[in-house]
N, C-alpha and C positions, 0 to 999 in steps of 0.2 A: 430566625427572626427576620421578618420582612421589614424593609425600610423604604421610605420615599426620600429622595435626595434631589436637591436643586442647588446649583452654584456651590457644590462641594459641602453643603450643610445638610445634615439629616433633619428633616422637618417632621417625620413621623416614623415610629418603629413599634412593632408589636409582634408577639409570638403567633397569635391566631387571628388573622384577618378574615374578612368575608369576601369571597370572590363571586361577583354577580355580573353577568353579561360581559365578561372579560375585564372588568374593573376591580381593582383591589381596594376594599373599603376598610379603613382604619378606625378603631373606636375613638371617640372624641378625646378621651384622656391620654391617648398615645400621640396626639398631634400637637406640635408646638405652634399654637394659635397666634403667637406674635408675628409669624411669617405670613399669615393669611389675613387678607383685608376684604371684608364683605363688599360686594358690588350691588348695584341696584337691579341687576339682571336676575330674573327668575325664569325658569323654564319648566314646561310640563313634559314629562316622560310617560306618556299615556298610562301604562299599567303601574308604574312605580309611584308617581305623584309629582308634586311640584318641587323642583330643585332650587336651592340657594347656591349662588356661585361666589367664589372668592378669587381675588388676584393673589398670586404668590410673589412675595417680594423678599429677596435675600440680598443684603448689601445694596449695590446699585442696579441689580438685575431684577426685572419684573416680567412675569407672564400673566397676561390678563385671562381671567376666567379659567385658571388652571386647576381649580379644585371645586368640589361641590358636595353638598350634603342634602339629605331629605329629612326635615324636621317632623313631617307628618306623612310618611309613606303609606301606600295602600297596605291592606292586611297581608297581601301576598309578599310584600317586601319589608315587613316589620323588622326583620333581622338586621337591616341597615339603618334603622332610625338614628339620626344624628351622627352616623358614621361619615367619614370624609374620604372621598376618592380623589385621585389626581389624574390629570390628563397630560397631553403632549407637552414635553419640555421638562417634566418631572420624571426622574428615573426611579422605577420601582425595582428593588432588589428582593426577589422572593426568598 
């Protein structure tokens, strides 16, 4: 089971994640969304589509834009639609 951990709290875990461009994408139902707070930042990853970013907050610790998802990815990346990936500061345990 793969896990995403921040500040000693498991914020996502799932058996079968999707690995794309070195990032581990967790299905939305496996993510504890109470730790993710939407930002106003959006970004375009040319071939994937437009990403929505989240700050990750656990207790008094926060990492800005440490998670992202693609609500409307390109057809080539449809396997990660609404899945959530985590960046620097969040530990991924494969």
